[in-house]
C-alpha positions in Angstrom: -78.8 52.5 127.9 -75.3 51.9 129.2 -75.1 54.4 132.0 -75.6 54.2 135.8 -78.7 55.7 137.3 -76.8 58.4 139.1 -75.6 59.8 135.8 -79.2 60.7 135.0 -80.9 61.2 138.3 -80.2 63.3 141.4 -82.0 62.8 144.7 -81.9 65.0 147.8 -79.0 66.8 146.2 -77.4 69.5 148.2 -75.3 72.1 146.2 -72.2 71.0 148.1 -72.8 67.3 148.5 -73.4 64.1 146.5 -76.7 62.8 145.3 -78.5 60.4 147.6 -79.2 57.9 144.7 -76.5 55.5 146.0 -77.9 53.4 148.9 -81.5 54.2 148.1 -84.3 52.5 146.4 -85.3 54.6 143.5 -88.9 54.9 142.1 -89.3 56.8 138.9 -92.5 57.9 137.1 -92.0 58.2 133.3 -94.8 59.8 131.2 -94.6 60.2 127.5 -97.5 62.0 125.8 -98.2 62.2 122.1 -99.9 65.4 121.1 -101.1 66.7 117.7 -98.7 69.2 116.1 -100.2 70.4 112.9 -101.5 68.3 110.0 -100.3 64.7 110.0 -97.6 65.5 112.7 -97.3 64.7 116.4 -95.1 66.0 119.2 -93.7 63.7 121.9 -93.3 65.0 125.4 -91.5 63.0 128.1 -91.5 63.9 131.8 -89.6 62.0 134.5 -90.0 62.5 138.2 -89.5 60.3 141.3 -88.4 59.6 144.8 -85.9 57.6 146.7 -86.1 55.8 150.0 -83.4 54.3 152.2 -82.5 50.6 151.6 -81.1 50.5 155.1 -84.5 51.0 156.8 -83.2 53.9 158.9 -85.6 56.4 157.5 -88.7 55.7 155.6 -89.2 59.3 154.5 -88.8 59.6 150.7 -86.7 62.3 149.1 -87.5 63.9 145.8 -85.5 63.1 142.7 -85.0 65.0 139.5 -83.2 64.3 136.2 -80.5 66.3 134.4 -82.6 66.1 131.2 -80.5 63.4 129.5 -82.9 60.6 130.5 -85.9 62.4 128.9 -83.8 63.1 125.8 -82.8 59.4 125.4 -86.3 58.2 126.0 -87.6 60.7 123.4 -85.0 59.4 120.9 -86.1 55.8 121.6 -89.8 56.6 121.1 -89.0 58.4 117.9 -87.2 55.4 116.6 -90.0 53.1 117.6 -92.6 55.4 115.9 -90.5 55.7 112.7 -90.1 51.9 112.6 -93.8 51.4 113.0 -94.6 53.9 110.2 -92.2 52.2 107.8 -93.8 48.8 108.4 -97.3 50.2 107.7 
């Protein structure tokens, strides 16, 4: 997608400090659900969550991660393109 992870995800972010993405192992959970939305229509919903752990081994406690919404939007666009391409080939 051409961007670094820290442009999409923030972990253990303090209002006055940087994100903890750098120097951590990131584990994301990405869930896209297809739901009916009227007759012959569907709605795609994408949720992203995750956690990060230190790669230095100093602390094994994970910290929560959130996105700024751009990752969900990009994944949603990619899913729409995939579905449209599939519908055209049918």
